C-alpha positions as a LaTeX table, in Angstrom:
\begin{tabular}{lrrr}
\hline
Residue & $x$ (\AA) & $y$ (\AA) & $z$ (\AA) \\
\hline
Unk1 & 0.00 & 0.00 & 0.00 \\
Unk2 & 1.28 & 3.48 & $-0.83$ \\
Unk3 & 2.25 & 5.88 & 1.93 \\
Unk4 & $-0.08$ & 8.87 & 2.29 \\
Unk5 & 0.73 & 11.58 & $-0.22$ \\
Unk6 & 1.39 & 15.18 & 0.76 \\
Unk7 & 2.48 & 18.27 & $-1.16$ \\
Unk8 & 5.71 & 17.72 & $-3.13$ \\
Unk9 & 5.20 & 13.97 & $-3.00$ \\
Unk10 & 7.16 & 11.98 & $-5.57$ \\
Unk11 & 7.07 & 8.45 & $-6.96$ \\
Unk12 & 9.27 & 6.62 & $-9.46$ \\
Unk13 & 8.03 & 5.43 & $-12.84$ \\
Unk14 & 9.77 & 3.56 & $-15.65$ \\
Unk15 & 9.01 & 1.13 & $-18.43$ \\
Unk16 & 9.30 & $-2.60$ & $-17.88$ \\
Unk17 & 11.98 & $-3.84$ & $-20.26$ \\
Unk18 & 10.36 & $-7.12$ & $-21.28$ \\
Unk19 & 7.15 & $-5.56$ & $-22.63$ \\
Unk20 & 7.43 & $-1.75$ & $-22.38$ \\
Unk21 & 4.59 & $-1.40$ & $-19.88$ \\
Unk22 & 4.51 & 1.70 & $-17.67$ \\
Unk23 & 5.38 & 0.64 & $-14.11$ \\
Unk24 & 5.79 & 2.23 & $-10.68$ \\
Unk25 & 8.32 & 1.33 & $-7.96$ \\
Unk26 & 6.56 & $-0.29$ & $-4.98$ \\
Unk27 & 7.17 & $-0.32$ & $-1.23$ \\
Unk28 & 8.35 & $-3.94$ & $-1.50$ \\
Unk29 & 11.02 & $-3.01$ & $-4.05$ \\
Unk30 & 9.16 & $-4.44$ & $-7.01$ \\
Unk31 & 7.33 & $-2.85$ & $-9.90$ \\
Unk32 & 3.59 & $-2.56$ & $-10.50$ \\
Unk33 & 1.52 & $-1.32$ & $-13.41$ \\
Unk34 & $-0.86$ & 0.23 & $-10.83$ \\
Unk35 & 0.07 & 3.68 & $-9.53$ \\
Unk36 & $-1.93$ & 2.85 & $-6.39$ \\
Unk37 & 0.91 & 0.47 & $-5.48$ \\
Unk38 & 3.64 & 3.10 & $-5.84$ \\
Unk39 & 5.92 & 3.96 & $-2.95$ \\
Unk40 & 5.99 & 7.70 & $-2.36$ \\
Unk41 & 8.55 & 10.08 & $-0.93$ \\
Unk42 & 7.85 & 13.41 & 0.73 \\
Unk43 & 11.43 & 14.66 & 0.97 \\
Unk44 & 14.16 & 15.13 & $-1.61$ \\
Unk45 & 16.34 & 12.68 & 0.33 \\
Unk46 & 13.70 & 9.95 & 0.20 \\
Unk47 & 12.98 & 10.70 & $-3.46$ \\
Unk48 & 16.69 & 10.38 & $-4.29$ \\
Unk49 & 16.77 & 7.03 & $-2.45$ \\
Unk50 & 13.79 & 5.74 & $-4.44$ \\
Unk51 & 15.37 & 6.82 & $-7.71$ \\
Unk52 & 18.72 & 5.23 & $-6.81$ \\
Unk53 & 16.96 & 1.93 & $-6.10$ \\
Unk54 & 15.13 & 2.14 & $-9.42$ \\
Unk55 & 18.35 & 2.91 & $-11.27$ \\
Unk56 & 19.84 & $-0.33$ & $-9.88$ \\
Unk57 & 16.92 & $-2.18$ & $-11.47$ \\
Unk58 & 17.63 & $-0.36$ & $-14.74$ \\
Unk59 & 21.29 & $-1.46$ & $-14.54$ \\
Unk60 & 20.14 & $-5.10$ & $-14.28$ \\
Unk61 & 17.68 & $-4.73$ & $-17.21$ \\
Unk62 & 14.46 & $-5.00$ & $-15.19$ \\
Unk63 & 13.22 & $-1.55$ & $-16.24$ \\
Unk64 & 14.36 & 1.21 & $-18.54$ \\
Unk65 & 14.37 & 4.98 & $-18.00$ \\
Unk66 & 13.32 & 5.38 & $-14.36$ \\
Unk67 & 12.51 & 8.92 & $-13.24$ \\
Unk68 & 10.68 & 10.79 & $-10.49$ \\
Unk69 & 7.16 & 12.12 & $-10.96$ \\
Unk70 & 5.02 & 14.39 & $-8.83$ \\
Unk71 & 1.94 & 12.72 & $-7.35$ \\
Unk72 & $-0.93$ & 13.82 & $-5.12$ \\
Unk73 & $-3.73$ & 12.09 & $-3.26$ \\
Unk74 & $-6.99$ & 13.10 & $-4.93$ \\
Unk75 & $-10.27$ & 11.61 & $-3.82$ \\
Unk76 & $-8.45$ & 8.99 & $-1.78$ \\
Unk77 & $-6.37$ & 7.83 & $-4.76$ \\
Unk78 & $-2.76$ & 8.45 & $-5.68$ \\
Unk79 & $-2.59$ & 10.31 & $-9.00$ \\
Unk80 & 0.16 & 11.88 & $-11.08$ \\
Unk81 & $-0.12$ & 15.67 & $-11.16$ \\
Unk82 & 0.94 & 16.23 & $-14.79$ \\
Unk83 & $-1.24$ & 15.37 & $-17.78$ \\
Unk84 & 1.64 & 13.46 & $-19.42$ \\
Unk85 & 1.99 & 11.18 & $-16.41$ \\
Unk86 & $-1.77$ & 10.72 & $-16.06$ \\
Unk87 & $-1.84$ & 9.51 & $-19.66$ \\
Unk88 & 1.07 & 7.14 & $-18.95$ \\
Unk89 & $-0.66$ & 5.83 & $-15.82$ \\
Unk90 & $-4.25$ & 5.58 & $-17.05$ \\
Unk91 & $-4.24$ & 5.55 & $-20.83$ \\
Unk92 & $-5.68$ & 7.76 & $-23.59$ \\
Unk93 & $-7.57$ & 10.99 & $-23.02$ \\
Unk94 & $-10.04$ & 10.24 & $-25.82$ \\
Unk95 & $-11.92$ & 7.02 & $-26.49$ \\
Unk96 & $-10.42$ & 4.54 & $-28.95$ \\
Unk97 & $-12.13$ & 1.47 & $-30.33$ \\
Unk98 & $-12.77$ & $-0.81$ & $-27.38$ \\
Unk99 & $-11.01$ & 1.50 & $-24.87$ \\
Unk100 & $-12.85$ & 3.75 & $-22.45$ \\
Unk101 & $-11.36$ & 7.21 & $-21.92$ \\
Unk102 & $-10.00$ & 7.84 & $-18.43$ \\
Unk103 & $-11.29$ & 10.83 & $-16.47$ \\
Unk104 & $-8.53$ & 13.36 & $-15.76$ \\
Unk105 & $-9.44$ & 14.98 & $-12.46$ \\
\hline
\end{tabular}
């Protein structure tokens, strides 16, 4: 379960190397495609620690391109604050054939 988010809260995202899926670093040190599972950091020190751990996974070809994103708790859910990261986390902003558009609150 993710730690409660506060202002300036960060999480780490990357792409899983084997299939390119967007993933988030978890509290258990793994990777999940669900942002709800993401470990969060409220300080720059903790954020740097999370990123360093993720970069070790990149060095062993588990993920590619890890980086920090800003997140916030909105309506009891952890959400990325930028539109780009919301699209990466939840999918397209407009409906596609067979895919429901995700609300961007």
